[in-house]
N, C-alpha and C positions, 0 to 999 in steps of 0.2 A: 939459407937460414933466415935471412931478413925477409925473403918472399913468404916463407911459411908463417912467420910472425905477423906479417901484414895481412895475409889471408885469414889467419885466426882472429885477428882483431876486427877485420871487416865482417866476418861471419857473426861475431858477437854483436856488433852494432846492428846488423841486419835483423837478428833475433829480437833485439830490444825495440827496433823500429816496428817490426811486425806485431809484437805484443802490444805496443802502444796504440797502433792503428786499430787493433781488435777491441781493446777495452775502452778506448777514448769515448765512443758513443755511450757506453754504459755509465762511465764516470760523468759524462755530460748530463745524462738523465738523472743520475743520483744527485748531482750538485744543483740542478735546476729544480728538483722536486723535493728537496730535503727541507726540514724545519717549517713546513706549512701546517697550519692548524685551521680547522673549520668548525665554527660553533653556530648553531641555529638558535634564534631567540624564540621563546614561546609566544603563541598567539591565542586570542580568545574568539573562537568561532561563533559562540552565542553566550549570553549571560550565564555565568556559573560553570562554564566549560573551559578546558585548556587543551591545546594541541602542542605537544613538545616533540622535537626531533633530536635524536641522539645520533652522534657520528662515531665511526670507527675507521682508523687508518687502514686502507686496503692495499698499500704498497705503491711502488713506482711503475710507470708504464711509459713507453715511447709513444709518440703521436701515431706512428704507423700501426701500433698494436691496439689502439683505442677503437671502440665500436663506431660504426658509421652513423648511429642515431643520435649523436651528440649535438646539443643546441648551445652555442656559446652565449654567455652573459658576462659583460665586463663589470667589474666592481665600480663603485661610485666615483672613485678617484683614479681609475684606470691602472691601479697597481697590479691587479690580478684579473685572470679570466677564469670563470667557473663554467664548466661544460656539463650540462644536464643530459643524462641518458634517458630519453623518453620511452625507450623500450624496456626499461628496467623496473617499471612499476609492478609490484607483486606483493604477495603475502609470504613471509618467511615461515620457518618450521613452527614458530610459536604463534602463527596467524596474525602477526603484526604487519602493518603496511610498511613496505621498504622500497628504497630506490638507490641508485648509484649516481655519484657526481665525480667529476675530475677537475682538478685545479692546477693552473700553472701561473708563474710569475710573468707579468707583462701583458701586452695587448693580445687580442684574439688571433692575430695572424702568426703568433709564435709557433714554431715547429719543433721545440725541444721536448723535455721530459714532462710527464704529467704525474700528479699524485692522485690516486683514487681514494674516495671516501664512500663507505657504505653507510647509508642513513636509514633509520627506522623510526616510526612514529610511536609516541606514548600518549594516547588520547585519554582525557579524563572527562567523563560525562557524556551524555547523548546529545548529538547535534547533527543537523543535516550535512551530508557529504557535499563537498564542493571545491572548486578551485579557489585558491587564496594566495595573496602576496605574503610570503614568509621571509622575514629579514634574517640575514646571517652575517657573521663577522669572519674575515680571513686575516690571519696574521702570519708573517714570515720575515725573510730578510729585507723585504721592501717596506716593512711596517704594517700597521693595522689599517684595514679598509673594510667597507661594508658593501653588501650586495643584496638584492631582493629577487627571490625566485617565485615564479607563478606555478605552483604545484598543487596537487590534490591534498585535501585534508579529509581523513575518513574517521568515522565513529563506528563502533561495533553495534550500535543500536540506532543507526540513522533512520529517521522516518521518511523512507524513500517514496512511499505511495500515500495518496489520500483518496478515500472512498467517498464519492459525492452522492450519498444516499438521500432519499426524500424524507421529510419530517414525518409524514403520515405513514401508516402501515401499507405494505404491498399486499394487494388483494390476490389471493390464490384460490382457484376453484377446487372444491373438494373432489370433484368427479373425474378429473382428467389430468394428465401430465401437461406441463407448460413450462415455458422459459421466461425469465425476467432479466432484463438487461440493466445494469447499474454502471454509471461512469466511474472510471478509475483513472486518477491523474498522477503523473510524475511530479512530486512536490519539490524536486531539486531544481535550482535555477541555472546551474552551470554544467551539470553532468547528465549523460544518458543513464538510463536505468534498464537493466536486463531482468525480466520477470520469468518465473517458473509458471508455465501455462496452467497447471492443475492448482485448484484452490480447495482447501479442506473446509467443510461446512459442518457445524455442530448445532443441533437443536437443543436448546437449554430447558424448554418447558415440557415438550412432549416428543421425545425421540421415537416413540411407538407410532406416532401419527404420520410417519413418512416411510414409504417403501424405498425411496432413494433420494438422496440429496447430493448434488455435485455442482462444481463451479469451474469455469474455464476463462482465462484471460485471452482475448483474441490476438493481441499483439505482444510479442516477446521483447521488443526493444522500443523504448519510449525516449524521445528527445526531451530536453528541459521544458517543463510545463505542458508536455503533450498529454492527451487524454485518449484512452481506449475504453472498450466495453468489457465488463465482467459479466458473463452470462451464467445465471443460476438455473439449473434444471430441477424443477420440482416434480416429484412423483408422490402424491399424497396417498395415505391409506384411508380410503373413503369411510369405511365402516367405523374405524376407530375415531375419526374426526366427528362423525355424526353422533357417536355415543358421548363424546366429551364436550360437544358444543350445542347441546339441546337447549340449555337455559339461555334466556335473553341476556344480552350485554350491551354496553354502550357502543355505538357505531365507531367511535374513535379508539376503542381499546384494542391493543395488540393481543392476539391469541397465541402467538409464538414469537420467540426471540431467537435469532440465529447469530452465531459467532463465526466469522470468516477468518481463515488463516492464509495469508499470502506470503510467498517467499520471493525476495528480489535482492539485487546487488547493483551498486553503482559501478560505472566503468572506471578504468585507470586504477585498479587495485582495491576496489571495494570488496566487502565480505558479504556472504549470504545473511540476510536479515529476515527474521520472521515477524510479521506484523499481524496483530489481532484486531479485527474490526467487529466490535460488539454492538448489540442492540439494533440489528437489522430486523425490523418488526414486520410481522406477517399477520394478516387477518384473512379468515377463510370465508369463501362464499359457496353456498350450496349448488349442486348441479341444477340446471334449469328445470329438468323434469321433476326433481324433488321439490323445488320451490313451487312449481305449478300445482303439484299434488297437495302441498300444504295450503295453498290458497283455496283450492276446492274444499278441503277438509274444514278449514276455518269458516268459509261461507256456508257450508252445509250444516255445521254445528250451530252457527248463528241462526239460520232459518229454523232448525229443529227446536232450539230453545225458545225462539219467538213463537212458534206454533204451540209449544207446551204451555207457555205463559198465557197465551190467548185462550187456550182450552180451560186452564184453571180459572180464568176470569170470566169464562162463559161468553167469550166474544166470538163473533163470526170470523172464520179464517178466510182471508182474501188471497186467492191464488195469484191474481194479477199483481197485487202488492208484493207477494212473496218473490215472484220473478224479478220485479223491479229492485227489491232489496238485494237479491242475489247478484244482479249485475252491478248494482251500486257498490257492493263490496269490492269488486275489482277496480272500479273507478276510484274509490277512496284509496285503495292500495297504490295505484299509479300516482295519485296526487301526493301521497306520503313519500313515495319514491322520488318524485320531483323535488319536494321540499328537502329531502335528505341530500340530493345532489347539489343543492344550493346552500348546504351547511345549516339548514334549519332542522332542528331536532323535535321529534314527537315523543312526549313522555306519557306513559301509561302505567298507572300504579307505581310511580316512582322510578321507572326505568326509561332511559333514553333509547328508543327502539331503532334498530337497523332493519328497514323493511326487506332487505335482501337475506336476512337470517330466517331460519325455519320457524321457530316458535313465534317470533314477532310477526311474521307473515300470517300465521294462524290467528293470533290475537287481533290483528288489524281487520282482517276480513270477518272474523267472528263478530266483533263489535259493530262493524259497519252493516253486516247483514242482519244482526239481531235488533238493531235500532236502540232507542233510548230505554225501552223496557228491559232489555237484556243487560244493558250497561248499568242501569240502576240496581238490578238484582245482584250483579257481580260485585258492585261497590258495597252493597249491604253485607255480602258474605265476607268481604275483606275487612269491613269495619267491625264486624262481630268476632 
C-alpha cells in the first residue's frame, strides 16, 4: 500500500516537472517581451512635409524563430535592443510603406524573448525619398529609453528623376527619322532608383506632324546622383510639317512642345511614381534637298524681278552681272547662316529670319540676287 502511494505521488511530481519544463521557455518569452511599447517620433523630410510612423504589436517571438536579417540597435541608455528586419521593407495592401522591428529588454547579446512590432508610414506632402535618422521611444519594465533608426522615408510623389534638357529647342529634320539623346539624372541622394525603360511622349501643338514618337531609358537602375540617357526617336510627317511651317518665324521659337512621362520607383520599399517633363521644345529644319531647291527658287525669282525692272526702265540687261548676282545670292545666304550660328539675327520686314527655314531661305536669296532695285520695289509694296 505504501509503495503504491509513493509510486502515485512520484508520477504526479514527474508530470508537474514535465509540464514545467515544456512551458517554461514560453513563459520566459512572455515575461521578457511583455509590457513593451514602441513609438516613433515624426520627422520633417523637407519644408512643409511630415513623415509619421505608426506601430502595431505583432506578438511575442523567441530568438530562434526570428528572421536572420535582423540588425541590432541598442537604445541610448542600453535598456533595450531594437532589431530591424532589413528584408521586411515593403508596401502593404493599402500601398503604404511598411517594415518590421523586434524589441527585447537588455543588451544586444540577449537570447530571450522578442516582441515584434509592425510599422507603417503615414507621409504628408511630396518629398524626395531617402534614408533618414528616425527617432523612437521604447518603454517597458526597465523604464523609458530612446533609439534612432536609419531607415527609408518614402513619399507617394517623390521626384526621383530630373531631366537635364537644353534651354534652346532641339532641332529635328523634317525629312528623316532621327534620335535625340537627353540626360536623365537620379535626383535622390541616398537611394537607388529603378526606371521603366519605355517613356510616353505626347505632342502638344501638332500631333499630326509625327508618324511616330517614342522614348527609351538606357539604364534601368541608377545609383544616387547617377545619370543615364533618355533616347527619343523622332519620325516626322514631312508633308504635314511643310504645310504647317511655310511662314517665317523667329529662329529661337519652338515649333513643337513635347511632354514626356517617365515611371520610376526608389529601392527599399518605394512606390511607382509617374513624372511629367513638360516643354521639351522642338524646332524643325527642312530636308537638305528642299532647302537647296528653295535657294535656287529664291535666286531665280530675284534675277527674274531684276530683269523685269531693268526692262521697264529700258536699261541694258547684263548677263555677266546676272550670273554674278546669282552666285552672290548663295554667298549671302552662307554669310547669314554663319551669323545665325553665332546668335546674330537678321531681320527682314520685321521678322528675325532663320536661314535654315524654307521661306526665309527664299527671301534671302531673292533679295540678294535681285539687288537694291528689287529690295526697294518690295519695300514700296509693303509701305503701301
